[in-house]
Residue frames relative to the residue before (quaternion, step in Angstrom):
aa qw qx qy qz dx dy dz
X 1.0000 0.0000 0.0000 0.0000 0.00 0.00 0.00
X 0.3321 -0.7469 0.5471 0.1806 3.57 -0.86 1.00
X 0.0154 -0.7716 0.6357 0.0159 3.56 -1.05 0.80
X 0.0623 -0.7861 0.6149 -0.0021 3.54 -1.07 0.84
X 0.2549 -0.7128 0.6244 0.1926 3.54 -1.33 0.34
X 0.1414 0.8003 -0.5656 0.1397 3.56 -0.75 1.07
X 0.5111 -0.6360 0.4969 0.2956 3.52 -1.38 -0.01
X 0.4543 -0.6752 0.5139 0.2714 3.57 -1.00 0.87
X 0.1241 -0.8252 0.5500 0.0347 3.58 -0.66 1.12
X 0.8029 0.0588 -0.0410 0.5918 3.61 1.20 -0.31
X 0.0433 -0.7818 0.6217 0.0165 3.55 -1.08 0.84
X 0.3002 0.8032 -0.4705 0.2082 3.59 1.12 0.60
X 0.6242 0.5212 -0.3451 0.4686 3.60 1.21 -0.36
X 0.6461 -0.5843 0.3264 0.3669 3.58 -1.11 0.60
X 0.8265 0.0694 -0.0184 0.5584 3.62 0.67 -0.98
X 0.6507 0.4938 -0.2966 0.4948 3.56 1.26 0.37
X 0.1231 -0.7574 0.6344 0.0934 3.51 -1.34 0.28
X 0.3538 -0.6896 0.5812 0.2479 3.54 -1.29 0.36
X 0.0887 -0.7917 0.6044 0.0094 3.56 -0.79 1.09
X 0.2181 -0.7644 0.5963 0.1120 3.57 -0.89 1.00
X 0.1096 -0.7812 0.6143 0.0178 3.54 -0.76 1.15
X 0.0476 -0.8204 0.5697 -0.0086 3.57 -0.70 1.07
X 0.0128 -0.7805 0.6245 0.0278 3.53 -1.23 0.47
X 0.2853 -0.7412 0.5821 0.1743 3.56 -1.24 0.49
X 0.0087 0.7812 -0.6240 0.0179 3.53 -1.17 0.63
X 0.4518 -0.6774 0.5121 0.2735 3.56 -1.22 0.43
X 0.4419 -0.6887 0.5104 0.2644 3.56 -0.84 1.01
X 0.4836 -0.7173 0.4121 0.2860 3.60 -0.73 1.00
X 0.7301 0.4187 -0.2490 0.4792 3.60 1.01 -0.71
X 0.7934 0.3438 -0.1597 0.4763 3.58 0.78 -1.04
X 0.3223 -0.7898 0.4694 0.2279 3.61 1.30 -0.12
X 0.4610 0.6493 -0.4586 0.3944 3.56 1.09 0.76
X 0.4603 -0.6690 0.5086 0.2860 3.58 -1.06 0.76
X 0.1136 -0.7967 0.5936 0.0050 3.55 -0.78 1.12
X 0.2211 -0.7631 0.5941 0.1259 3.57 -1.02 0.85
X 0.0225 -0.7700 0.6376 0.0068 3.54 -1.06 0.84
X 0.0580 -0.7871 0.6126 0.0416 3.55 -1.18 0.55
X 0.1074 -0.7703 0.6261 0.0560 3.52 -1.26 0.52
X 0.3128 -0.7484 0.5582 0.1746 3.56 -1.05 0.81
X 0.1121 -0.7714 0.6250 0.0420 3.53 -1.06 0.89
X 0.3126 -0.6880 0.6195 0.2127 3.56 -1.13 0.76
X 0.0383 -0.8347 0.5476 -0.0431 3.59 -0.57 1.18
X 0.5183 -0.6022 0.5086 0.3319 3.54 -1.31 0.43
X 0.2055 -0.8202 0.5301 0.0631 3.58 -0.68 1.14
X 0.0456 0.8289 -0.5528 0.0721 3.61 0.40 1.22
X 0.6936 0.4786 -0.2733 0.4638 3.61 1.13 -0.57
X 0.4013 -0.7469 0.4444 0.2893 3.60 1.31 0.13
X 0.1114 0.7974 -0.5756 0.1432 3.57 0.72 1.09
X 0.3342 -0.7521 0.5418 0.1706 3.55 -1.06 0.84
X 0.6965 -0.4586 0.3582 0.4199 3.52 -1.35 0.22
X 0.7994 0.2831 -0.2245 0.4801 3.58 -0.83 1.00
X 0.5142 0.6390 -0.4253 0.3827 3.61 1.23 -0.15
X 0.3351 -0.6869 0.6015 0.2326 3.54 -1.21 0.60
X 0.0181 -0.8283 0.5566 -0.0620 3.57 -0.63 1.16
X 0.3416 -0.6842 0.5979 0.2401 3.50 -1.35 0.33
X 0.1054 -0.8042 0.5843 0.0268 3.58 -0.78 1.04
X 0.1342 -0.7823 0.6052 0.0603 3.56 -1.19 0.61
X 0.5582 -0.6130 0.4568 0.3224 3.52 -1.19 0.65
X 0.0588 -0.7832 0.6188 0.0107 3.57 -1.04 0.85
X 0.6751 -0.4048 0.3689 0.4942 3.54 -1.26 -0.24
X 0.6177 -0.5465 0.3847 0.4145 3.64 -1.10 0.42
X 0.2154 -0.7956 0.5594 0.0873 3.55 -0.69 1.17
X 0.7654 -0.0599 0.0250 0.6402 3.57 1.24 -0.46
X 0.7812 -0.3332 0.2227 0.4787 3.58 -1.25 -0.23
X 0.8194 0.2027 -0.0869 0.5292 3.60 0.91 -0.90
X 0.6440 0.5387 -0.3148 0.4426 3.61 1.23 -0.19
X 0.1091 0.8081 -0.5636 0.1318 3.57 -0.42 1.29
X 0.6879 0.4201 -0.2665 0.5285 3.60 1.30 0.17
X 0.1413 -0.7681 0.6180 0.0894 3.57 -1.26 0.46
X 0.4952 -0.6397 0.4950 0.3170 3.56 -1.18 0.60
X 0.2837 -0.7652 0.5591 0.1463 3.59 -0.78 1.07
X 0.7905 -0.1518 0.1363 0.5774 3.57 0.81 -1.00
X 0.4232 -0.6564 0.5601 0.2762 3.52 -1.29 0.47
X 0.3047 -0.7836 0.5196 0.1520 3.56 -0.51 1.24
X 0.7943 -0.0638 0.0961 0.5965 3.57 0.90 -0.97
X 0.3583 -0.7274 0.5416 0.2216 3.57 -0.94 0.85
X 0.6218 -0.5628 0.3992 0.3705 3.55 -1.23 0.49
X 0.4684 -0.6879 0.4830 0.2722 3.58 -1.02 0.82
X 0.7984 0.1586 -0.0517 0.5786 3.57 0.89 -0.98
X 0.1872 -0.7607 0.6130 0.1025 3.55 -0.92 0.96
X 0.3424 -0.7452 0.5382 0.1944 3.57 -0.72 1.10
X 0.1498 -0.7936 0.5864 0.0622 3.56 -0.61 1.14
X 0.4191 -0.6919 0.5297 0.2550 3.56 -0.93 0.90
X 0.2617 -0.7817 0.5528 0.1223 3.55 -0.82 1.04
């Protein structure tokens, strides 16, 4: 089972959220640090908010693009953007 830690970037869907998982690695030839990220559509049963750091795990296919679920909220967001 795959597990990742990432940040919630969107909660606009009803029971889903978008989580961005990033990692860094060193390029073998140029010895430069490279950052990559990937977005996952996850099942949001724990009601994670925008900006929260969460741990996600692979599950059975829940829909066409949703194959992950939030296991736990590692850290809550420090600042909540309020619409004025």
